[in-house]
N, C-alpha and C positions, 0 to 999 in steps of 0.2 A: 783504829781511828782513820787511818789512811784508806783502808778498804771502804770504811763507812762513807768517808768523804768522796771517794771515787764513785761509790754507788750513787750518792746523791747527785754528784756532778753528771754522772751518766744518765740518771733519771731526768735531771733538768734539761739536759741536751735533747733527750728523746722527746720530752714534753714540748719543748720549743720547736723541735724539728717537726713534730706532728702539727703544732699550731702554725708553723711557718708554711707547711705544705698546704694546710687549709686556707691560709691567707693568700698564698700564691694562687691557689685554685680559684678563690673568690675574685681576685684581681684579674685573672685571665678571663673568667666569664663576663665580667663587666666590660673589659676591653673588647671582647668579641661582640657584645651587644652594641657598644658604642660604634664599633666598626660597621656592624650591620645597619645600624640606624643611619650612619653617614651615607652608606650606599643607597638606602631607601630615600633619604633626603635629596641626594643628588638625582636619583631617578625621578622623583616628584618634580624637582626643579626643571629637569629636562622636559618632562611632560607638559609642565605649565608653560614653558617657553615655546614649545611646539604649538600648543593650543593658541597662545596669544599671537604668535606669528601667523598661524593659519587664519585666525579671526581677522587680523589686520589685512591680510592678503585678500580674503574674500570680500571684506568691506570695501577695500580699494577697487576691486573688480566691479562690485555692484555700483559704486559711484560712477566709475568710468562708463559702464554700460548704460546707466541712466542718462548721463550727459550725452553719450553717443546717440541714444534713442531719441532724445529731445532735439538733437541737431538734425538728424536724418528723418525724423518722423516715423519711426517704426511703429506699426500698428499692433501693439501688444497688450495694452492695459485697459482701454476704455472705449465705449461705443460712440461712433459718430452719431450726430443728431439725425433722427429718423423722420425727416420731412416727407410727407406723402407726395409722390409725383407719378407721372405715367410710367417712367422708367423704374422707379423704386417700388411701386406698389406691388408688382408681381413678386419681387424679392421679399417684401414685407409680409405678403400673404403666405409665403412659404416659411415664415418664422425666422428669416435671416436678415432682418432689417438693421440689426445692431452690429455693425462691423467694429473691429477692435482698433483702437489707436492709443498712442501714448498721451499722457496729460501734457498740455502746453506748459512751458516753464513759467514759474511765478515771476511777475513783474516786480522788480526791486525799485522802491521809491520811498521818499520820506513821507510818512503818513501825517497829514495835517489835522486829522480828527476823524469823527464818526458821523455818518449820516443815516438817520432813521426816517422812514417814509411810511405814511398810511395812505393807501390808494383809495379812491372813491369811484363809485359807479359799477357798471356791469363788467363782465369778463373782459371784453375787448377794449373797453375804455381803460381798465386797469392794465391790460397787456401792453398797450402803447405807453402808458405812464411808466411802467417798469423799465421799458427800453430807454425812455428819456432819463430816468433816474440813474441807470447804470452809466450812461454817457456823461451825465453831470458829475457823478462820483469820480469817473476816470479823469475828467478835465480838471477837477479840483484836487486830485491826489488825496482823496479821503477813502476811508473804509466804509463800505455800504453794508448795512444790516439787512438780511432778507426781508423784503417788503411785507407789511401787514395788509391783508386784503379787507375790503369793505364788508362789514357784517350788519350794517345798520341801514342800508339802502332799502328801496321798495321790495327787493327780492328777499332780503333777510336771510342770506345764505351764510351759515356758520363755517364754511370751508376755510381752512388755512392754506397758505401757499403750497405746502407739501401735499395737500389733498388734491391739488389740480396739476401742479408742475413737478417735474423731477428735480427736486431741490439740489441734490448732489451734483447732477449734471449741470445745472444752472451755475453753481459755484465754480466748479472745476473748468468748465468750458471757456470761461472768460478770465481765468486767473492770470493770464499774461497781460491783461489790460487793467483789471481792477480787483482789489481784495474784497471779498464778500464773506461775511460771517453769519451763522445762523442766529447768534445772539451776541450781545456786547460782552467783552471780557469782564470778569467779576469786579475789578477795581472801577471800571467805567460804569458798570451797572449800578454800583453803589452811589455814584454821583447822580445818576438819574433818579434813583430812589429817594435821594435827598433833595430832589427838585432842582439840581444844578444842570439845567437843560433849557435850551431855547426852542420854543415851538411857534411855528408860523406857517401860513399859506404863501407860497411864492407867487409872484405876479404872473398872470396868464400870458402865454405867447411871448415869453421873454427870450431875448438873445442870450447866448451862452456867456457873454461878457457880464450880464447882470449877475449871474451866479458867482463869477470870479470877484466882482467888485462889491457885491452886497452880502452874499451868503458865506463866502469863504472867510471873511473877517469874523463873522459870528461863530463859525466852527472853531477857528483858532482861539477865540476868546472863551467859549463855553465847552470846548472839546466835543460836545454832542449837540447837533441841531436836528430837530424833528420837523419835517415838512408834512403837515396834516392834510394837504390837498395836492394831488399830483396830476390831475387831468389837464391836458393842453397847457403845460407849463413851460414848454420849450418851443420856440418858433419853428415853423415849417422850413423856412428858406434862409439863405445867406449864413449858414453855419459852417464851421470848418469841415472839410471833406472827411477827416478822420472821425469826427463826431457823427456825421451822417451815416457813415459806413458801420460804425459801432452800433448805432441804433438798429440797423438792419441785421447785423450779426446776432444781436441778442434776440430779435424778433424771429428770425428764420432758423437759428441754430440753438441758442442757449435755452429758450423757452420751449422745452419739450414737455408734453403732457406725461402724466404718470403712466407706467406700464399698463395698469388696469384700464385707463381711458383709451390708450392707443390700441390695446388688444380688442376692446369692444368696437372701436372705430373700424378696425380691419374686418371684424365680423360683419358689420353693417354693409361695408363696401363690397365684401364678397357676395353677400346676399343680393345686393342691387346689381352687381355685374353679371349674375347668372342669366339675366334677361337682356343683356347687351347694354348700350349706352343709357345713361340716366341724367336727369336734370335735378339740380337742387334749387328749390324756390324758397327764398327767404321772405316769407309772407309776414310782414310786420303788421299784424292785425290782432294783437293781444289787447286785453282790456286796459292795461296801464299805458300802452302806447297811444290808444285813442283818447284816453282821459287826459294825458299829458299834452298831446298835440291839439286837442279840441276838435279833431276831425271826426265828424259824425255822419258822413255821407252814407245813405242807405239805412240809417238807424231810425227806429221808431221814437215816438215822443218819450215813452218811458225809458228807453235806452239812453237817449240824450240826457235825461235828468239823472240817471244813474251815473253816467260818465262825468257829468258836471259836479255832482256831489263828491265823487272820488277825487277830482282835481282840487276841490276846495279843502279836502281832508288832509292834504299833504302841504304843509307850509313852504317847503323848499321848492315847490312848483310855483314859481312867482307869477306866471301869466295865468290869470283867472278868467277874464272875459275875452272870449275868442269868437271871431266870425268864421265859422267853419267853411262856408261857401267861398269867401274871399281867400282864405288860406289855401283851399284846394286849387283855385284858379291860378294861384301863384306857384303851384307845384310843390307846396310844402307839406302835403299830406301823403301818407302811404296809399298806394293803390288798394282799392277794395278787392275782395275776391272776384266780384263780378267784372270789374275793370281789368283785373289780371287775366281772367279767362279770355276776354276779347283781345287783349294785347298778344297773348301767346298764339292765339289762332291767327291773328293778323301777321305774325312773324312766321307762319307756316310750320309751327312746331307740331311734330307728329302726334296725332291723337292718342296713339297706343304706347307712347314712351312712358317710362316710369318717372314720376315726379315725386321727389322726396321733399317734404315740407320741413324746413329747418326753422322752427319757431316754437314759442310756448303755446299755451292753449289759445286757440282762435276764439275771439269774442263771439258768443252765440253759436259756436260750434258748427254742427252740420247744417243748420239753417242757412248760415252765411256761406258755407262751402258748397252748397247744392249746385249752384250754377257752374262753379269751377269743376266739380266732380262730373257734371253732365258732359262737359267738354273734354275732360281728361279723367277717365274712370280709374286710371292706375295711380291714384294719389296714395302715398304711403308716408308713414311717420316712423320714428324709432320705436314708438310704443306698439305699432302694428307689425314691425319686422322682428322684434325681439320678444323673448319670453319675459314675463314679469320678474322672474328670478334674475335675469341678466341686468335689469335696471334697479334691483332692490337697493343696492348701496348708493345709487345716484339720485334716488327720489328725494324730493325736498332739498336738493342742492342744485339750484338753478345754474350756477357757474359750471359745475361739472357736466350737466346736461348740455349747456351751451358749448363746452369744449368738444363734446361728441359731435354736435352739429358742425362745428368748425372743421373737424377732420374730414367729415363726409363732404362738406362744401369744397374743400381743397381738391378732392379727388374727382368731383363730378365733371362730366363732359361739358356741361353748360351751367353757369351759376347766374341766377336771376334774382336780384334783390328788389323788392318793391318799395324800398325806402333807403335813403343813404345814411343809415345810422352807423354806429361804431363797428358792428360786426361786418356790415356790407363793405365798409371802407377798408378794414384791415384784411378781410378775405380777398378783396379785389387786389390789393397790393401784393399779397402773398401769392396769388395766382399769376400775377405778372412775373414775380420772381421765379416761378416754376415753368416759365416759358411762354408767358402771355397766353395762358389758357382762357378760353372764351368766357367772357363775363358781359352779360347784357346790361348796359348802364342806361336805365330807362329815363327818358326825358319826360318827367311827369307833367310838367307845365304844358308841353305840346300834346301829350297823350290825352289829357282830360278835355282839351279843346276838340281834338279829333273824335273822341268817344261821344261827347255831347252832340256834335254835329251828326254823327252816325245814328245815335239814338233818336234825334229829331228828324231823321230822314233827309238831311241835307247832303249826306254822302251815301253812296251805295257801298256794298261790301268791297268790291274790287278797288274803288277809290280809297276807301278807308285803309285796306290792307297795304296798298301800294304806298300810301303816305307814311304809314308806320314803318315799313321796311326801308324806305328811302331815308327817313330821318334817323334811323339807327344803324345804318350801314357802317358808319365810322365810330360807333359806340359799343364796340365788342371787346374792350380791354386791350386795344392795339397800343403800340408804343406811342407815347405822346408826351408833351412837356407839361410841367406843373405851372399853374397860373400864379403869378405873384401880383399882389395889389399893395403897393407901398402905403404904409400907415393904416392898413386895414387887414391885419393878419388873420382875423377870424373869418374873413370872407375868401381867403386864399384857398387853393387846392390843398387838401390834407396830405401831409408827408407820407403817412402809412398807406394811403390809397395808391400812391404812385411814387415810390422812392427811387427816382430815376438814377440817383447817384450810385445805387447798388446794382443796377440792372444793365445787362448787355443789350443795347438797342439793336433791333434787327437790321442786318446789313451795314452795321457801323461798328467801329472799334471803340469809340468813346461816346458816352451819353451827350445829348444835345444840351444846350444851355436852357435855363428856365426862362419862359417868356414872361413879360410883365405888361401891365396896362396902366 
């Protein structure tokens, strides 16, 4: 029995010993795994900490570098505006017109609301209006939505802002002055969709205080105000200097045309420059211009009737009955091609110089251009200098075609507008900004008198030519003051034709004061 019990005890101990060995072995493996996992966890933790620390360090460095670049103006991120000028054109033609610069820092201010604007008129009428609206938005501390361009005017151009101007450059180049968005934020857009918006045309030629006293309260009340007319809504004179200079900054720097338009402009300029100096003649003798103005000098009876019918067909052209002869004698008509030829000859313009006609289709085409071409055979247009494929994407887009003419006009050796419309005025001012480049500002009232006397034989050629040259010796875009007429702002000199507040007057450190009568 004892032996039996001893054997059982021995077997039990052996059994438990084996089980104990297995249990111990199991416990050792688990412990080893736990130890290994702990090592792995610590390694991962260290790696995570290293990555996080590195990310924070790099982010801090990036912020510091950005702040430093904004302070010192390092040229590393964005292109300077590429205005054509005598000095910059050679660089532009080499494809190096876009120098790099850092974005200006954002201006921090309390936003009073949102301003939407719908421009009206042609390209240069809208261009000046955009400059005004940016200045107004800055003064009111409101956010401006990228302006909507006119698509319902006579020209019926469907172009959007981004089809004509470099919209990203426009937004970023003035972000230190005003916040500009491509569209309203979603929550604000919903308010507009629900009709919670105030729409109105501002009063023409208004002082900036009008916008502070009348428009700002409406923006604060409705959050969004839509100005549905923008032409000539800000007065020419007696505005704060920072407002005037911002108008110039937008015009000369922020409103850069799209790369496609600028590239084509450089191509036209290069072709013209191959034969030396060239003139741009802004010949305002399109059908709509004659119909609107009622100027029918040199037109036949059928043509006069056609132009009159066109004027009556458009209700927004308010003046219907027009005395063409009286208007011409007052200097309110564009020069005809025949009158233009006599004037250029009287000014001793070289017969062989290339003359680029910056205009739409001339009324009655070659028939009316024949006398001008006889005097100046090297008449060219963009359509004759470029292949049809070059203009394919610009056809039926009058504003884009006008933008091309604008660039060529800036670069020309002499600019001669035959009428003081919006393009003539804005180009004149831009050429002043580029160093008072020669712009022949024709005295049409005097010219038609001299031309009529010459045609009647009351003046011989030498007398006529001398009179024309003498009367225009000081009308070549020289530095001059802007005329102020108190209580008659529409009759004053146009700001964008002579923005003296932004110009360095020749031989003077500061601009002169505006004269008044």
